[in-house]
C-alpha positions in Angstrom: -22.8 -14.8 -46.6 -19.7 -15.5 -48.9 -19.8 -18.2 -51.5 -16.6 -20.2 -52.2 -16.4 -22.4 -55.2 -15.5 -26.0 -54.6 -12.9 -28.1 -56.3 -14.9 -31.3 -56.0 -17.2 -32.2 -58.9 -18.5 -35.2 -56.9 -18.7 -35.9 -53.2 -15.9 -38.1 -51.7 -18.3 -39.6 -49.2 -21.5 -41.6 -49.9 -24.7 -39.7 -49.7 -26.0 -42.1 -47.0 -23.7 -40.3 -44.4 -24.3 -36.8 -45.8 -27.9 -36.1 -45.1 -29.6 -34.7 -42.0 -31.3 -37.2 -39.6 -34.7 -35.6 -40.3 -34.1 -34.9 -44.0 -32.0 -37.5 -45.9 -30.6 -37.0 -49.4 -33.1 -38.5 -51.9 -32.5 -42.1 -53.0 -31.1 -42.8 -56.4 -28.8 -45.3 -58.0 -25.6 -43.5 -57.0 -24.0 -43.2 -53.6 -21.5 -40.5 -54.7 -23.6 -37.6 -55.9 -22.5 -34.4 -57.7 -22.0 -31.0 -56.2 -25.1 -29.8 -58.1 -27.2 -32.5 -56.4 -25.8 -31.5 -53.0 -26.8 -27.8 -53.8 -30.3 -29.0 -54.9 -30.5 -31.0 -51.6 -29.6 -27.9 -49.5 -32.1 -25.8 -51.4 -34.8 -28.4 -50.9 -34.0 -28.5 -47.1 -34.3 -24.8 -47.0 -37.6 -24.8 -48.8 -39.0 -27.7 -46.8 -38.4 -26.0 -43.5 -39.3 -22.5 -44.9 -35.9 -21.0 -43.9 -35.4 -18.4 -46.5 -37.2 -15.7 -44.6 -34.7 -16.1 -41.8 -31.6 -15.8 -44.0 -30.0 -12.5 -45.0 -28.1 -13.0 -48.2 -25.3 -10.6 -49.3 -24.7 -9.5 -45.8 -21.3 -9.7 -44.2 -20.8 -10.1 -40.4 -18.3 -7.5 -39.4 -18.2 -8.0 -35.7 -19.7 -10.1 -32.9 -19.2 -9.0 -29.3 -20.8 -9.4 -25.9 -22.9 -6.4 -25.0 -23.6 -7.3 -21.4 -21.8 -9.4 -18.9 -23.5 -11.9 -16.4 -23.4 -11.2 -12.7 -21.0 -13.3 -10.7 -23.8 -15.3 -9.0 -25.5 -16.2 -12.2 -24.9 -19.2 -14.5 -22.0 -18.3 -16.8 -23.3 -16.7 -20.0 -26.9 -16.8 -18.9 -27.5 -13.0 -19.2 -25.0 -12.2 -21.9 -26.4 -10.3 -24.8 -24.6 -10.1 -28.1 -24.1 -7.2 -30.5 -23.8 -8.3 -34.1 -22.6 -5.7 -36.6 -23.6 -6.5 -40.2 -22.8 -4.8 -43.5 -25.3 -4.9 -46.4 -23.0 -5.7 -49.4 -25.5 -4.2 -51.9 -26.1 -0.9 -50.2 -23.1 -0.6 -48.0 -25.3 0.1 -45.0 -23.9 -1.1 -41.6 -26.3 -2.1 -38.9 -26.2 -3.5 -35.4 -28.6 -6.0 -33.8 -28.8 -7.4 -30.4 -29.3 -11.2 -29.8 -29.6 -13.5 -26.8 -27.3 -16.1 -28.3 -25.1 -16.7 -31.3 -24.2 -19.8 -33.3 -21.1 -19.4 -35.4 -21.4 -21.6 -38.5 -18.9 -20.1 -40.8 -17.1 -23.3 -41.7 -13.3 -23.8 -41.7 -12.4 -24.5 -45.3 -11.6 -21.0 -46.6 -8.3 -19.8 -45.1 -5.5 -22.1 -46.4 -2.8 -23.3 -44.0 0.6 -23.2 -45.7 3.8 -24.7 -44.2 6.9 -22.5 -44.1 9.6 -24.6 -45.8 13.1 -23.3 -46.1 13.6 -21.8 -49.6 9.9 -21.7 -50.6 10.3 -18.1 -51.7 13.1 -19.1 -54.1 11.0 -21.5 -56.2 10.5 -20.4 -59.8 7.7 -22.8 -60.6 4.1 -22.6 -59.5 2.9 -23.0 -55.9 -0.8 -23.7 -55.2 -3.0 -24.7 -52.4 -5.9 -27.2 -52.8 -8.2 -24.3 -52.3 -7.1 -23.0 -55.7 -7.7 -26.3 -57.6 -10.3 -26.5 -60.4 -9.4 -28.9 -63.2 -6.6 -31.5 -63.7 -5.8 -30.0 -67.2 -3.9 -27.3 -65.4 -1.1 -29.9 -64.7 -0.9 -31.4 -68.1 2.6 -32.8 -68.8 4.0 -31.4 -65.6 5.8 -32.9 -62.6 3.8 -32.1 -59.5 4.6 -32.6 -55.9 1.5 -32.9 -53.7 2.3 -32.0 -50.1 0.0 -33.9 -47.7 -1.8 -37.2 -47.8 -5.1 -36.3 -46.1 -8.4 -36.8 -48.0 -7.8 -33.8 -50.3 -4.2 -34.8 -51.0 -5.1 -38.4 -51.8 -8.0 -37.3 -53.9 -6.2 -34.7 -55.9 -3.0 -36.7 -56.4 -5.1 -39.4 -58.1 -7.2 -36.9 -60.1 -4.3 -34.8 -61.5 -2.3 -38.0 -62.3 -4.6 -38.4 -65.3 -3.0 -35.3 -66.9 0.3 -34.8 -65.1 3.6 -36.3 -66.3 4.4 -37.4 -62.8 2.8 -36.9 -59.3 4.9 -37.1 -56.2 2.9 -37.5 -53.0 5.0 -36.2 -50.1 3.7 -37.0 -46.6 4.5 -38.3 -43.1 1.5 -40.6 -42.5 2.3 -43.1 -39.8 -0.1 -45.6 -41.3 0.8 -47.1 -44.7 -1.4 -46.0 -47.7 -3.0 -49.1 -49.2 -4.4 -47.4 -52.3 -3.0 -48.6 -55.6 -2.0 -45.5 -57.4 -1.3 -45.2 -61.2 2.3 -45.8 -62.2 3.0 -42.1 -62.5 2.3 -41.5 -58.8 5.1 -42.1 -56.3 5.4 -41.5 -52.6 8.1 -39.6 -50.8 8.8 -38.3 -47.3 8.5 -34.7 -46.1 10.1 -31.9 -47.9 13.1 -30.5 -46.1 14.1 -27.7 -48.4 13.0 -26.0 -51.6 15.3 -24.4 -54.2 14.8 -22.6 -57.5 13.9 -25.7 -59.6 12.8 -28.3 -57.1 13.1 -29.7 -53.6 15.0 -31.9 -51.3 13.2 -34.6 -49.2 14.0 -35.5 -45.6 15.8 -38.6 -46.9 18.2 -36.4 -48.9 16.8 -37.1 -52.4 16.4 -34.2 -54.7 13.7 -33.8 -57.3 13.0 -31.1 -59.9 9.3 -30.2 -60.1 7.1 -27.8 -62.0 4.4 -27.4 -59.4 4.3 -27.5 -55.6 0.7 -28.3 -54.6 -0.1 -27.9 -50.9 -2.9 -30.1 -49.6 -2.1 -29.0 -46.0 -5.5 -28.1 -44.7 -7.0 -24.9 -43.5 -6.8 -22.5 -40.5 -9.7 -21.9 -38.2 -10.5 -18.2 -38.6 -13.0 -16.0 -36.9 -12.0 -12.4 -37.9 -15.4 -11.1 -36.8 -15.2 -12.4 -33.2 -14.1 -9.6 -30.8 -11.5 -10.5 -28.3 -14.1 -10.0 -25.6 -16.0 -13.1 -26.9 -13.5 -15.2 -24.9 -12.5 -17.5 -27.8 -9.1 -17.7 -29.4 -7.3 -19.9 -31.9 -4.1 -21.5 -30.5 -2.1 -23.9 -32.7 -5.2 -24.3 -34.9 -7.2 -25.3 -31.8 -10.2 -23.2 -30.9 -10.3 -22.7 -27.2 -11.6 -22.6 -24.5 -14.6 -24.7 -25.6 -16.8 -27.3 -23.9 -17.4 -30.3 -26.1 -15.6 -28.6 -29.0 -18.7 -26.4 -29.2 -19.7 -24.0 -26.4 -17.6 -21.1 -25.3 -16.5 -21.6 -21.7 -16.3 -17.9 -21.0 -19.6 -17.1 -22.7 -21.7 -20.3 -23.2 -24.4 -18.5 -25.2 -21.8 -18.5 -28.0 -21.7 -21.8 -29.9 -19.2 -22.6 -32.6 -20.9 -25.3 -34.7 -19.0 -27.6 -37.0 -15.4 -27.4 -35.7 -14.5 -31.1 -35.6 -13.2 -32.6 -38.8 -13.2 -36.1 -40.4 -16.8 -36.4 -39.4 -20.4 -37.0 -40.7 -20.7 -33.3 -41.1 -24.5 -32.6 -41.6 -25.4 -35.2 -38.9 -22.8 -33.7 -36.5 -24.2 -30.2 -37.1 -27.7 -31.6 -36.2 -26.6 -33.2 -32.9 -24.4 -30.2 -31.9 -27.4 -27.9 -32.4 -29.8 -30.1 -30.5 -27.2 -30.4 -27.7 -26.8 -26.6 -27.5 -30.5 -25.9 -27.4 -30.9 -28.2 -24.3 -28.6 -25.8 -22.4 -29.8 -22.6 -23.9 -33.4 -23.4 -23.0 -32.3 -24.4 -19.4 -33.6 -28.0 -19.8 -30.0 -28.9 -18.8 -27.7 -27.0 -16.6 -24.1 -26.2 -17.5 -21.2 -27.5 -15.5 -19.0 -25.0 -13.7 -16.4 -23.1 -15.7 -13.7 -25.1 -13.8 -15.3 -28.4 -14.8 -15.5 -27.4 -18.4 -11.9 -26.3 -18.6 -10.7 -29.5 -16.8 -12.6 -31.6 -19.3 -11.1 -29.8 -22.3 -7.6 -30.1 -20.8 -8.0 -33.8 -20.1 -9.1 -34.5 -23.7 -6.2 -32.5 -25.1 -3.8 -34.5 -22.9 -5.3 -37.7 -24.0 -4.7 -36.8 -27.7 -1.1 -35.6 -27.0 -0.4 -38.8 -25.2 -1.4 -40.7 -28.3 1.3 -38.8 -30.2 -1.0 -36.3 -31.9 -0.2 -32.6 -32.2 -2.3 -29.9 -30.6 -3.5 -28.9 -34.0 -5.2 -32.2 -34.3 -7.4 -31.5 -31.2 -10.6 -31.2 -33.2 -9.9 -34.2 -35.4 -12.4 -37.1 -34.8 -12.2 -39.8 -37.5 -12.8 -43.2 -36.0 -13.5 -41.6 -32.6 -16.4 -39.5 -33.9 -19.0 -42.0 -32.7 -17.8 -41.6 -29.1 -18.1 -37.8 -29.5 -21.7 -38.0 -30.8 -22.7 -40.5 -28.0 -21.2 -38.2 -25.4 -23.2 -35.3 -26.7 -26.4 -37.3 -26.7 -25.8 -38.7 -23.2 -24.8 -35.4 -21.7 -27.8 -33.5 -23.1 -30.3 -36.4 -22.9 -31.1 -36.2 -26.6 -31.6 -38.8 -29.3 -28.2 -40.2 -30.4 -27.1 -40.7 -34.0 -27.4 -44.2 -35.3 -24.1 -46.1 -34.9 -24.3 -47.4 -38.5 -23.8 -43.8 -39.7 -20.3 -43.5 -38.2 -19.4 -47.1 -39.2 -20.3 -46.4 -42.8 -18.4 -43.1 -42.7 -15.3 -44.6 -41.3 -15.4 -47.5 -43.7 -15.9 -45.3 -46.7 -13.1 -43.0 -45.5 -10.7 -46.0 -45.6 -11.8 -46.9 -49.1 -12.6 -43.6 -50.7 -10.0 -44.0 -53.5 -11.2 -47.5 -54.4 -12.9 -47.6 -57.8 
């Protein structure tokens, strides 16, 4: 297990949408709790359900690969066994274990996605990704261009404006940003070219800057999954998967937590409950052809809306439909609709004071 430090001192979503259905975050007078409180909550969850004896800390998963293939006349993935190679980071000992099924829950906020912009290697100032951010004092009296206006870009443009001389928010959002920023925050279109001292926007304007701060998201990365697992990353889309979750080639492999702009903890819960219905044979999987066709149809639907392939796992306002589909397909208790309504509303207003 690796630990990555977080740049948020406080959550950017209310605690009411961040708990688990069977274990909510304790009530207090604040909706936006600190990262320390979230850590305490996760430790409490772990203690309440007595999970520590099942967790191997300071172990790194080196490789996951199928160790047996199902026969052609069996349900896909039903007899697949998995070999998991693990390294003890304290002793250096490498061991292999065999499992009936594997849930991959490694998250997707650790490998930065950086755009390749002409001239980026010539810039003599500082270039950072939001993953590197810690405190706004780093940008004191500097002119900073923030690339990207997703949640992290909006959050950090606002936060560093308290110390920076000027913040330029460069983005291509189709919908207007209604947030009222401080006077030292201005908006510009995409960056076309970078030079030694600054950059040129797509409208031809040039601006000298001290720092280029990329808030351009992350890459899905599974360096421990062998090619034989049957899962690949294509244009930052993890495929082929059924319901953004189960491997089509080997359905006893589940990749939990891929969708983004979601009620994360609650989504993890319903994804796991969905998966267990099929792994315990309470529900039967569709054919491989049906699962592939469903994935292709959903991708086409998103492309027809003008989205790019890399947005395939993006949910946002559509997350409620996704949860309802999981619940209906597996015959499990759905998530309360108010959860997604509150999440979507807070996402629209997360920069309001």
